[in-house]
N, C-alpha and C positions, 0 to 999 in steps of 0.2 A: 364739587362735581368735576369729573375728569374732563379735560379739554382735548378734543381730537382735531387735528389739522388734516383736511382732505384736499389732496391735489388731484385734479382731473374730475372734479365734482360736477362739471357741466356736460360730461359725456354720458352716453347711454347707461353704462354700468354705474357711474357716479350718481346719477339722478335716482336710480333705483336704490342705491346704497343708502342715501340720506333717508329715504322713507323707511327702509327696512331697519336701519339702526335706531331710528326714532321709536319704532314699534317694539324692537327687541330690548333696547337699553335706553329708555328715555332720559336717564340721569346723565348721559354723556352729552356734553355740549359740542356740537359739530360746527367747526369753522371752515367754510369752503374757501380755498385759496383762489383769489380772483386775478392774480398777477400772472407773470410769464415765468415758467419754471427754468427758462434759460437765463433769467436775470437774477444774479446774486443779490442785487439791491432789493428786488421785489420780495424774495424769499426771506432775507434777513429782516426786513422791515416788518413782515407779517409775524415772524416768530418773536421778534422783540415786542411787538404790540400785544401778542397773546400772553406773554409772561410765561407761565407754566404750561408746557406742552406734555401731555401724558401719552398720547397716541398720535402716530402719523400714518396716514394711508395714502400711498402714491398710486393713483390710477392714471396719471397723466401719460399720454403716449401718442405718437404718430403711428397709426395702424393701417390705414387704407393702402392696399397693395400698390395701386398706381402712383399714389403720392410718395410712398417710400421708395419705389423704383426710380421715380423722376427726381426726387430730392433726398438722396441718402444722407447728405450732410445734415439736413434738418432732422431726419429721423435719429441719427446718432446723437445730435446735440440734445434732443428731448429725451429719448429712450434710455440713453446711457449717461451722458454727462449731466442731464437734469437731476438724476438720482444723486450724483456726487454733489451738485449744488445744494440740495436739501440737506444732505448729511454734513457738509461743511458748515452750513449755517447753524445747525443743531450743536455742533462742536464749538462753534464760536460763542454761543450763549450758554455753554455748559449744560446742555439738555441731553438726557438719555431716555427718550420715550420709547415705548414699544413701536416698532417700525414694520409696516406691512408694505411689501413691494409687489405690485401686480406684474406677473410675467405671462408667459404664453406657452402653449404646446408646440409652437413653432421652433422651440429650442431643441426638440427631439427630431430624429429622422423618422420617416414612415416605417412602420413595423407590422408584421403579420400578427404579432402578439401584443396584448395590452401593455402599454409602457408605464413603468413605475418611476417613482422619484429617483431611483438609483440607475435607471436606464441611461445609456450613453447620450450625451448631448452632441448633436451633429446638425445644426441648423442649415437648411438648404435654401433659405431666403435671406435677403438683406434684413427684413424685419426681424426674423429669428435671431440673426447675429447681433442686431442692436439690442434686443432684449436680453440676450445671454450676457452681453457686455455689462448691461445694467445690473444683472444678477451678481456678476463677479465683483463689480465695484461695491455693491451693497454688502456682500459677504465679507469682503476684505476690510472695509472701513468699520462695519458694525462689530466684527470680531476684535479689531484692534482697540475699539473704544467702549466695549461692553454694552452696546446698544442691542436689546433683544430684537431679533429679526425673524420675520416669516415671509417667505416667497411663495406666492400663490400662482401656480401655472394654470391659467384658464385655457380651456379647450375651445370648441367651436361655438362661440356666443352668437346668438341671433336675437333680433327684436323688431317689432312692427314699426318702430320709429327710426330704424337705421336708414341712412341715406348713403349715396356714393357708390363705391365699387365693391361693397360687401356682397356675399352670395345672395342673401335674402332680398335686399332691395333690387338687385339686378334681375333676379327671377321674377319678382312681383311686377317689375316694369315690363318684362317680356310677356308675362301672362296677360297684362292689360293691352299690349300693343299688337301681339302676333295673332295670326289665325290658328287657333288651337285644334282645328280639324286636320291640320297638316302635321307631318312628323316634326317633333320637337328635339332639335339637336342639343346635346348637353355634354359639355366637357367634363371628363371625370365622372360620368354618371354612375359608374359601378365602384367608385372609390367609397371607402367607409370612413365615417367621421363620428365624433363624440359630440353631439349637439346638446346645447344647454341654453335655455332662455336666459337672457340677461338679467331678468328679475330674480330668477333662481340663483344665478351666479352671485348676485349682489347679496342675497340672503346668506349664502354659504360664507362669503367673505366676512359679513357682519358677525356671524356665529363664531368663526375662527378668531376674530379679533376679541370678542367677548371672552373666549376661552384663553386668550393670550397664547395661542398655539405658535410654536416656533419651528424653524426649519423649512425645507422645501415641501410643498403639498400640492398635489394635483387637484384642481377645482373643476370638476366635471361630473357628468352623469354616470359614466362607466358603461354606457349602453352604445352598442355598435349600430349605426344606421347608415344605409347606403344613401349617397347624395340623391340618387334618383327617387328614392322613397320620400326623402325630405321635401324635394321639389314637388312631387305629386301631392303631398299633404297641403301645399299652398294653393293648389289649383281647384277650381270649382267643378272641373270636368276631368275625365280620364285622359291622360296624355299618351301619345305614341312617342315615347322617349327613344331617341337614337343616340347611343353612347358614342362619344368622340374622345380622342386622346387616351392617355395612359391612366391606369387605376392604381391606387395605393390605399393603405389603411393607417389610421392614426386614432387610437382609442385609449382612454386612460384606465389604468389600474387604480381604483379608488379605495383600496384597502386601508390606506393610511387615513384618508379623509373620514371614512366610516368609523375607524377606531377612535378618532378624536371627537367626532360629532354624534356618533351613534347611527343606527340604521335609519333608512328613509331620508338620507341627506340629499340624494339626487332626485330631482323632481322630474315628472313627466312633462 
């Protein structure tokens, strides 16, 4: 049976991924990495103990905006150099598994048109820059060592179990605590995003891995949704939304994803 090493398995997408993989491909043995991706020793020990590694899925990342802005050094260490640590350990033990590197739509600049995998990368945030550096490291090392590589760029993931400074938990907290009979101020209310439930994103990743898809692939719904409409969908009552700040658009062209997995890949 194929052995899969999952890094970042304790995160939101990771937990969904384990369940989806078990349903879609129960013959794959999934080993969740419990160490620190910043530790060469932890990674090397895990790979050595596993023996044959057939697939590696790296979902490990520092994502929260406030944490990345406050501690960019940690974000770079995990999001970029953590990728390098894993690849170095694979090379050390002469392993050439299929490698899935989870990236983000934040490597693109906002665009009025749907962005494809060939669109220019121009990250406007520290998080986006850390993930783009992780992509570059993965592409260069995998190319030089003949390790099959897929980079999945996830768009606006959300989940009921999210905590911290993500959009959904922030909005859900406000909906609980504020007087919703009053105007509801919302930054970027008219901005347009490509929202995708974390569970659906995990399924798409699992299906890409089963297909052994390679290259850069947008993992998204391909559907344009205003932030104000997404926020309204979380509320039990009609909100008087007052837009604040600037607006922009970032939506995926999912033509490549659909060509690989077939129609109906993006879930509602």
